[in-house]
TORKOL-4160 file (C-alpha; in steps of 0.2 Angstrom, whole numbers, padded with zeros to 4 digits, m for minus):
89
<pt num="1" X="0000" Y="0000" Z="0000"/>
<pt num="2" X="0007" Y="0017" Z="m0005"/>
<pt num="3" X="0010" Y="0031" Z="0007"/>
<pt num="4" X="0009" Y="0048" Z="0001"/>
<pt num="5" X="0014" Y="0065" Z="0010"/>
<pt num="6" X="0016" Y="0082" Z="0005"/>
<pt num="7" X="0030" Y="0094" Z="0011"/>
<pt num="8" X="0036" Y="0112" Z="0007"/>
<pt num="9" X="0054" Y="0114" Z="0003"/>
<pt num="10" X="0059" Y="0126" Z="0016"/>
<pt num="11" X="0077" Y="0130" Z="0012"/>
<pt num="12" X="0083" Y="0146" Z="0001"/>
<pt num="13" X="0092" Y="0136" Z="m0011"/>
<pt num="14" X="0079" Y="0124" Z="m0014"/>
<pt num="15" X="0084" Y="0107" Z="m0020"/>
<pt num="16" X="0100" Y="0108" Z="m0025"/>
<pt num="17" X="0114" Y="0094" Z="m0025"/>
<pt num="18" X="0119" Y="0094" Z="m0008"/>
<pt num="19" X="0101" Y="0091" Z="m0001"/>
<pt num="20" X="0098" Y="0080" Z="m0014"/>
<pt num="21" X="0111" Y="0068" Z="m0010"/>
<pt num="22" X="0104" Y="0068" Z="0009"/>
<pt num="23" X="0088" Y="0062" Z="0002"/>
<pt num="24" X="0095" Y="0049" Z="m0009"/>
<pt num="25" X="0106" Y="0043" Z="0004"/>
<pt num="26" X="0091" Y="0042" Z="0017"/>
<pt num="27" X="0080" Y="0034" Z="0003"/>
<pt num="28" X="0093" Y="0020" Z="0000"/>
<pt num="29" X="0092" Y="0014" Z="0018"/>
<pt num="30" X="0074" Y="0008" Z="0016"/>
<pt num="31" X="0067" Y="m0005" Z="0005"/>
<pt num="32" X="0051" Y="0003" Z="m0001"/>
<pt num="33" X="0051" Y="0012" Z="m0018"/>
<pt num="34" X="0050" Y="0031" Z="m0018"/>
<pt num="35" X="0043" Y="0043" Z="m0031"/>
<pt num="36" X="0044" Y="0062" Z="m0027"/>
<pt num="37" X="0031" Y="0074" Z="m0037"/>
<pt num="38" X="0033" Y="0093" Z="m0039"/>
<pt num="39" X="0021" Y="0102" Z="m0051"/>
<pt num="40" X="0020" Y="0091" Z="m0067"/>
<pt num="41" X="0037" Y="0082" Z="m0064"/>
<pt num="42" X="0041" Y="0066" Z="m0054"/>
<pt num="43" X="0058" Y="0058" Z="m0050"/>
<pt num="44" X="0064" Y="0043" Z="m0042"/>
<pt num="45" X="0068" Y="0048" Z="m0025"/>
<pt num="46" X="0084" Y="0036" Z="m0026"/>
<pt num="47" X="0091" Y="0044" Z="m0043"/>
<pt num="48" X="0101" Y="0061" Z="m0039"/>
<pt num="49" X="0099" Y="0066" Z="m0058"/>
<pt num="50" X="0081" Y="0063" Z="m0060"/>
<pt num="51" X="0078" Y="0073" Z="m0041"/>
<pt num="52" X="0089" Y="0088" Z="m0049"/>
<pt num="53" X="0077" Y="0089" Z="m0063"/>
<pt num="54" X="0063" Y="0092" Z="m0051"/>
<pt num="55" X="0068" Y="0110" Z="m0052"/>
<pt num="56" X="0061" Y="0112" Z="m0033"/>
<pt num="57" X="0064" Y="0129" Z="m0028"/>
<pt num="58" X="0060" Y="0136" Z="m0010"/>
<pt num="59" X="0041" Y="0136" Z="m0006"/>
<pt num="60" X="0038" Y="0122" Z="m0019"/>
<pt num="61" X="0026" Y="0108" Z="m0012"/>
<pt num="62" X="0032" Y="0091" Z="m0017"/>
<pt num="63" X="0023" Y="0074" Z="m0015"/>
<pt num="64" X="0033" Y="0060" Z="m0007"/>
<pt num="65" X="0025" Y="0042" Z="m0012"/>
<pt num="66" X="0032" Y="0027" Z="m0006"/>
<pt num="67" X="0027" Y="0009" Z="m0009"/>
<pt num="68" X="0034" Y="m0006" Z="0000"/>
<pt num="69" X="0035" Y="m0015" Z="0017"/>
<pt num="70" X="0043" Y="0001" Z="0026"/>
<pt num="71" X="0035" Y="0015" Z="0017"/>
<pt num="72" X="0028" Y="0023" Z="0032"/>
<pt num="73" X="0045" Y="0026" Z="0040"/>
<pt num="74" X="0053" Y="0030" Z="0023"/>
<pt num="75" X="0041" Y="0043" Z="0021"/>
<pt num="76" X="0042" Y="0050" Z="0038"/>
<pt num="77" X="0061" Y="0051" Z="0038"/>
<pt num="78" X="0061" Y="0060" Z="0021"/>
<pt num="79" X="0047" Y="0073" Z="0025"/>
<pt num="80" X="0057" Y="0076" Z="0042"/>
<pt num="81" X="0072" Y="0078" Z="0033"/>
<pt num="82" X="0064" Y="0090" Z="0022"/>
<pt num="83" X="0056" Y="0099" Z="0035"/>
<pt num="84" X="0073" Y="0101" Z="0044"/>
<pt num="85" X="0080" Y="0110" Z="0030"/>
<pt num="86" X="0092" Y="0097" Z="0026"/>
<pt num="87" X="0101" Y="0103" Z="0040"/>
<pt num="88" X="0106" Y="0120" Z="0031"/>
<pt num="89" X="0094" Y="0131" Z="0040"/>
């Protein structure tokens, strides 16, 4: 069963390479698959290049969708990471 949550990108620089790598590293610790949606674009949450193509700027709403055995834990971890500003704030 898929788990979905929306979160707003809080950090000034948006989703640039450093926070993307933190996101990807976190996603890879779980078994569930994860897709990230921003406006009409979507990316595999384990692919730094796809995540970069989201062009998620500060204030952008992103939807995190995970499916798998530990989907809820994965979504919670990723949303917490985003809400924390990826440790940049």
